[in-house]
N, C-alpha and C positions, 0 to 999 in steps of 0.2 A: 504493499499500500503506499502512496506516495507521501503519505505525511508522516512513515515511517523513514524514509529515506535520507540518508547525509545525502545534503547538496546546500544549495545557496543560503545566502542567511533569510533571504526573504522565505523558503521554505520553512528553515528552523523557525522563523516568529511567526508563520503561517500555523505551523503544529502547536507550538507554545499556545496560541490564542484561541485552535479547537480546543484541547485539553480544559484550557481554562475554561469556555464556554460550557464544557461538559459538565465541569467542577459546579460553576455557577448554577444551570438546571439541577444538580445531584444532590444541590442544600436542600431543594423543594422538595425530595423526592418521598419523604414520609408522609408530606401533605396528600402526593399523589395516590399513597395505599388504599386510602379509604375509597375513592372515587374510580378505582379502576376496574374493567369487565363491565361497567354499567352499560357500553356503548357497544357489546358485542351482545347483537339483537338474538332472541331465541330460534331453532331453527328444526323445524316440524317436519315431515312425510307431505305435508300441504306444498313445501317450498320445492319440492321433486329432492334431486340428491340423494332419495331411499330415505329422509329425516335424517340423514348423518353428515357433520362438519366434516368436511374434506380440506386437505391441504395438497394440492397435485402442483407441476409445472408443466408451463404452456408448451415448451420447447419439447419435452417429452411426450405429452399427450399429439403434437404435432408428427413426429417419426413414427407414434403407435397409430395411426388412423386405418393401415391394413387391416389390423388385430380389432379395433376398438372401432366402430364408424363412425363419425363426425357427427348423426344425430343421437347413437346411443351416449357421445362424451358431452353432448350440450344437454342431455335429460339429466345427467347424473350429474356436471361439472359447470353446467352454465347457471346458475342462480348463489344467491348472496351466503348460500351454505358451504361456497367453496373460497379459501383462499388460493388465489392461483399465481404461481410467481412466474416472472416473466410475460404477465397477461398482455401487457399495454405495447409488448417488442413483437408479439404474434399474430397473425391473422389466422381465422376469424377472430381467433379470443378476444381480440380487445371489443368486440361488439359485445359482449356476453355481460352478464348481470353478475356474475363472480365478482370478488372483492381482489382488485390488484394489489398484487406484493411482492417485495422485493426482501430479496435475501442479504444479508451482510452477513462476515465471518470475525468482521472483528469493529471496535468502535472507530474508526477511523474512516470508516467507508461511509460514515454517516456526512462524512462533509460532500457528497455528491448526492444526498438525498433531500428532497425524492420529488420526481414529476408530478404534476397535475396527474389526480387520477389513481395514484395509489392509496389506497385504504389502510394498508398492516405493511409492519417491517418485520423480518422477523431475523431474530438473532441468533445466529449458528456457530458456538463457540466450538470448537474441537481442536484435539493434539492433531495441528496439522500444521504447514507454513503459512496456512493464510490467518491464523488467530496470533496474535503477538503472546509471550511467554507469561506476561503480566497477567494480560486475559485469561489464559489458562488458567494462573493459580488464584485468581479470584473473581470469579465468573458474574456470582451475586451482587458484586460493586458495581461491575460496567453494567451487569443488566439494568441498573436502577439506574445509573448515569445516562446508558440511551434511552430508559424509558419516559425522564424527565426532557428529555427533546422531542421524540416522537410524539409524546401525550401531548408538547406545547404546539406542535403542529395538525394536532386532532385527528391523529392516526391511532391503530392498532398497534401493541407490542405483542409478537410471539417469542416467547424463548425455546430455544430447540439445544439444549447443551447434551452433547455426546458423552456416552458412559467410558470413554476412552482419555477423557480428561482426569480422569485418575492412572491412568496408563493402561496397559492393555491386559491379555490372559482371561482365563474363565473365570477369574473372581472379580473381575472388574466392575460385575453389575453391584455385588455387595459391597466394594470397596466405595463405588458412588453413592448409594445407599447412607454407610458409613460418614460421609464428608457431607451431608445434607444439601448437597448440590440443589435438588429438586426445590425446598424451600428456600434457598438464598436467593435463587432467579426468578422463582414466581413470586416473590413480595411485591414485585413494582410492576409486574406483568398485566395484559389482560389474556391471554392464551398462552398454555403451557404443554406443548410437545415431549411428549418421552419416546427419546429414541429406542426403542426395544427394539427393533428389527433383527440386531443382530444375536436375540435368542428364541427368534421364533421356531425354530427347531428342536427346540424345547419347552415344548408348549409350561408346564407346572413353572418355567424358570421365566418365561415372557410373562403368564400370566403375576406371578409375584411381582415381579420387577416391575410390572404397572402399577399393581395395587399400592406397594408399599413409594413408591414415587408419587402416586397421585395424593394419599396420606400425609406423604412432608409439603406437600405443594397445596394443599387445602387448607392443611394448621396454619402456614403464612399467608394463605390469602383464599379465604372464604368463597371470592365470587370468583374463583381463578376459572378459565374453561379448559379444560382437560383433554391432547389429545394423544393418539400412541402411534409409533411410528412400524407401517408394515414395508417389507421389500420383495418385490418378486424373486430377485437374486441380490440377495444381500453380500459384500464382497465375495460377489461371484458364487456362493454355493444355491445347491439346487433347490427350490422349494414348490411345492406343488399348491393349484390353490385348493384343494383339501385342509391341507397345512393353515395357511393363512385363513382360510374359515374357521379354522378350531379357535385361530388366535382370536380373530374378530369379534366370534359367539364370547370366550373365556372373559371378556374387557369390556362387554358394550354397557356393563351395568357399571360402570366407573369412569369409561370417558365418553366424551361427545362424538368421536369422530375420528378420523385416523391420514395420518399422511402417507399417502399412496406412491411408495416411490418405484420407479421402474427406471434403475439405474443403467449406464452404460459406462464401458472405461473410459478411463481418462483421467484429469488431473487431480479432479477432487476423489476418484476411487480406482487408483491403480488395478485391481484386482476383479473388479464387477462386472468385466466380459459384457458379453452381448444382451443388449435389452432382450427382457421378456414377456412382450405387451399381451401375448395371448395366455399367461397366467394372469394375470390383472382383466382381462377380458370376461373370464369363467369365474373369476372371484364374483365379480360386478352382477355377474348371472344370479350365481349363487346368494347374493345378499338380496338382489330382487325378488326370488323365489319365496325366502325367508318372510319378507315384508307382506305378502300377500296375504 
């Protein structure tokens, strides 16, 4: 991110100015806590989208049209129940009624936020090169700084911290819970997305992690809207629609919806491999049948 690059004196001054702005807004963060989540309108089956709240990526959906026809996509994701990342940059999604959303991986990315039509900002700190070390160590502190800026712009803040903020390994979900990160980031946010997709091949672990993280988030912010992450191919692993459907049913009583990931290999996920939109299409059909 350019705010953190060494360069001209002007760039350094700009960086210090932006950090000072964040600090100023953060000083009012406690006052924000009582009012967050009031702007997130209820989502029902009458709105379409299966009565489920979604986070989806417009670019991903565009490349998935051969498996998920555009008419079906619009029925599920073209409503205010959906936070659509990249909506404004991708046709025909920019004309849909979903909530235009941008995803940022560091506080510095707020420098360029936000275009008209953006209704939500998603803060996605993870153990990767896009999130500075200081933010990885203190995601709750930075989430509240970002929340103050975003709320001052009358936008919603979604927080989506990855479990790998505490390091990798099979026990990372337990360590994430012990670190109480879910509560620290939820305190100032409107929506908390629990990145549980790495556990979806173990239904018990997926369910346990989502439920415990939800408890922490609600204890810190009783009005928080909760979503859980699911993926058609988490870090390149093979997952069936039946396995995803089991995860959905296991936590539908504690979350309002899901971040439906259909990842492709790239800088953000080098091991993801080829996207699997056909798995997502089968899952959506299963969920539609369940709602009948």
